[in-house]
N, C-alpha and C positions, 0 to 999 in steps of 0.2 A: 782262323779266329772263329772260337764257337761263343755265340752268343744265345743264353737262356733267359725265357721269359716266362714269369711267373703272374699267371692270370691274362690269357689271351683274349681278350675281350676288346673294345673299341679302340681304346689308348694300347692296350700290350699288341694287339692285332696289327694296329697301323704301325707302329714300331717295329714290328716284325717285317711287315712288307717293305718300309723302308730299307732293310739291310738284308733281305734275303735276294738272292741271285748275285750280290754283289762278289767281285773276286775275293777268294779265299776266307768267304763268310758261311758259316752254317748256323741256322737259326734253328734253337729246339725248345718246344714250347712244352709248358706243364700243365698237365688237365687234372681234376678232381676223378672223372671220370672216362674209363676207355672209350664211351661214344664221342665224349668232346675231344679226347686225343685225335680220333679217327675223323672227326669234323675239320680241325684243323688242317689235316693232311689233305683231305678231298678238296677243300676249299682253297690249296696252294698257298696257306699263308705261313706256315713252317716249314722247314725241311725234315724236321724229326720231331715226334711228340711224344711224352711219356707220362704215366702217373707215378712216376717215382721222383720225389724231392731229391735223393740222392743222384740218381742217374742224371736228371736235368743240371744240377751244380757242376757234377764231376768234370772236372779240366774247362770250366767255362772261363772263359777271358772276362766277360761283361755279363752279370745277371741284373735283370731288369725285376723289381718287384711291381708290377701292375694290381696288386690285389688293392680291395677297399681299405680305407686310412685306419679302420679298427681292427686290420689283421697285417700290418706292416711289421708291428713288434713281434708278433708269434713267427712269421716266416723268418725275420733278421734273426730272431734267438736260434731258430732251428740251423739257419746256415752257419753259425758261429760255431756250432759243434761239428761241424762237416769238415774233413780234410780236403779245403779249397785249393784251389791251384794258386801258387804264389804269384802276387801281383795282381790278383783277381779285382775287377771293381764291381762293387754292387750299388746299385744306385734304385731310386723309387720314382714314383710319378704322382704321389698325394699330394693334395692341396694345402695340406699342413706341414711345415718343417722342422720348426723347432723339438717338436716331441721325439721324432725320430732321429734327430741329429742326437739328442741327449740320449737316446736309447743306444745308437750306434757307439757313442764314446764310452759307455758304460762296459758296453760288452768286450772291449778291446780286441777287435777281429785279429787273428794270426794270418800273418802274410797276405791280407786281404785289405782293401780300403773301402771306406763307403762315402758315397758323395750324394746327398738330397737333389732331388730333381724334381721340377714342375713344370712340364708341358702345357702353355695356358692355350689350350684349343680344345674343342669339343663338339658333340654332334646332339641334335635332338633325338637322333636315333641310338641303340647301345647293342652291346653284344658283339662277336666277332665277325657275323653278318654284314656290320655296318662299317668295319675296317676300311681305310683307304689309305693309301701311301701319302696322298696329299693332304693330310688331315693337319700337319704341322705346318705346312710350307706359310710362309709370311707370318708365323705366330712367333711369340716368344717363348724361348724354352728358358726357365730361370734353374741354376743350380746355385746349389748352398753348399761348397765345399768346407771342411772343417778345418780350424787352425793348425797349421804345420803339415798339410798335405804336400807332397812333393809336386813341383810344377809340372813335371812329365806324367804324373798319373792323372792331373786335371785335364792336360792336353790330352792325353789318350782318349777320354770321354768326348771332350770336345771335337776331336776328328771324328770318332764314329758317329756324333750326332749331325756331323755336316750333311750326311745322306738323308737327314728329315727336312731339310733347307729352311729349318726355322732359326731364329735369332737368339744366340746364345747371350743370356743376361746373368752375371755372378753378383748375389745378393746374401746376406747374411740372413740366418734362419728365422731369427726373430722380427726381422724388419719385412721379411716376404709376408710372415704371417699377419703382421700389421695390415699390409698394404692389401694382402687378398682378403683379409678381413671387411675392411672398407669397400672393397671394389666387387665383391662377388658376395661373401658371407652375409653381410649386412642387408645388402640388395634382397638376397634370398630370404630372410625373416621378414622384412617389411613386407614383401609381396604375399606372404602367407598370411601374416597379420591381418592385411587388408582385406584378403580374399576371406578370411574366418569373420571378419568384423561385416563383411555384406552378406555373408553365411546366415550370420546371426540375426540380421535386419530381415532377411528374407524369411525367416520363420513366421513373422508375423505379416509380411505383405509380399507375396511371391512374384510382384512386380519387380524387384530387384535383380532377381537372377533374368527376369525376361528383359529388360533394358539394358544390363551389363554387357552385351555382346559388343563385338567390334573392339573400340578403342581398350575398355577394361581388360578385355581378355587378353589383348595385346601387351598391356602393359604389367600384366600379372603373370604372364605365361610360365616364368622360374619358378611359381607357385608348385606347379605341377612334378616338380623335381622328386627323386627317389628318397622316399622318407628316410628309410633307415641309412642309405649313403649319408643324409645331411643330420642324422643323430649322431652319428661318429665324426664327422666334419666338425660340426657345431661344439660336440663336447671336448673335442680335441683342442679346439683354438678357444675353451672356454674363457679364460681370464681376459684374453684381448676382445673378445666378443661382449662381456661384460663391461669393459671400458666403453668400447662404442657405442652400446646401447644407451648407456648413460650420456654420452655425446648427443646421441639423436634424440631423446627426450629433452635436453637442453634448446635444441632445435626446433623440437615439435612445440615446446612451451613459448618461445620465442613468437611463434605465429599465433598463440593463442593470446599472448598479450597485444599482439598488433591488432587482432580481430577485435579483442576488448576495445580497444583504444580507438577502433577505426582509421588506425594508422594506415592510409592508402600510400603514402610515401614509402612508408617500411615495406610493404608487400611489393611495390615496385622495385625497390633496390634489392629486394631478396630474388624476385624472380630474373632480375638482369644479371645479378652477379653469376648466378646459375646458369644463365644464358650465356654469358660470355665466357665461362670456364668450359661448358658443353661443347661450344662451336670449335673450342682448341684441341678436343680430343680427336685422336686417329680415328679416320672411318675406314679405311681399307687394311687396316690389322687386326688379325684374327684375335680373339681373346677368350677370357674364361666361360663370360656368358655368351652363349652361341648367337652369332648375328641372325636376324631373320630379313629375308628378302623377299619383300612382299609388294604388290602392286594392286592397287584399287581401280577398277574401272567402273563406269556408268554404262550399264547395258538395257536395254527395253526387255520387257517382260512378255518373252513370246516364245512358244517352243523352238526347240532345236539351237539356241543360242548357244548355250554350254556346249553343246557339240561340236557347234561350228569354230569356237574360239579353240578348244582343244585339240580339233583337226588340224587347225593352221598351226599352232605351235609343234605337233607331232611332224606335220609336214616339214616345219623348218628344221627338225632336230633339235628341237629345245626343251628341256628334261624340266617337266612340271612335277612338283613333290604335292601339290594339295590345290584344291580349288573350292570355294564356298560362296554361296551367295548368302550375303550377309543381312540385306533388306530388300523386300520386294513387295511393294504395294500398287496397287489399280491406279493407273494414271502416272505413276512416279518411277523413274529409271531404277533398277535394281543396283545394288553396289556388290560387284562380283570380287573376291579376294583369290588371286593368284599367289601361290607360294612355290619358290624356289630354292634349291639348297646351294646353289652357286651364284654368285652376284653377276657373272657373265650371262648367265642363262637369263635373268632378272633384265638385264640392260638390251640384250638382243629382242626379247619379249617387248619391251618397251617401245623398240623402234619399231616392229613388226605391227604392234596394235597402234601406234600413232599413225602409221602409214594406211591402216584400215579404218581411218578416221574414229577410234574410240576416245573418248576422255579419260585421260589417267593421272592418277595422283598417288604419291609414295606413303 
């Protein structure tokens, strides 16, 4: 079996690592530059790499398009002109599905099938350097097959994706775009708008930036997402986002009315409703917005404390991704934030630091 991956970055590289080395499977990566192809090989992410689209696609049983959303149509159109292997399955990993499904339907691929895909997992890091075969484990992997797709074709892709250890979910493309619009695209817009609003306030009073550390930075971290990628995603999902922004404005308007009327009960009901629904959300399932695993500990403000904690974590083989002192004033304990990429590391660190008598909060 030959698997071709176009776009060997975080997602494409992680998929390659899930498949590479499995019996009877050869993974070929497509690169724009020879240097990138060499990097994919040297890092052991793929078995072979090429800068030729034709060579990568030739005789491929599966083709994964892991390029930006704005480039999907271009690649799919190019593939439709090539003599693909009969029965070849083409899939993508884009976070919008309706537009690429429509494009695939209009191309009428010969002897090949297109199945939209969206692994709902990610990382704060990017590029092939961040690729890991564990990226999709315990995550949802959405597939949006077209009407009339033979059952055995769909089954062949789901069987291959079993190597990712993700949970496969079958969804209509438009319904997918509505759901991810609400749980991912809209939150990104809100975070960007909120940060920009505070940025504008900061122009007349620099205390906004100074006091916005800690919690504000945490709840708006997705505002730091790649601008070009999000330009393509939002324009691609334009109609749905316009409707959701209209719904959002209605929600904000309801808070305006409650504040104008000093409606304390209404505010309580709104927060209680959100609290109840949020408590029902799965905690240990990977999602589109990368989870953060942070511990906050009170530490005395004296020399050597940072090194002591880092040394203890290292001696216990606990991987720490970041460490920051959020607040440190004379006679007041500093607040140290420890960030981890894996929940297991966070839990082990919590137990260790509690044993060392540090006060910890999540």
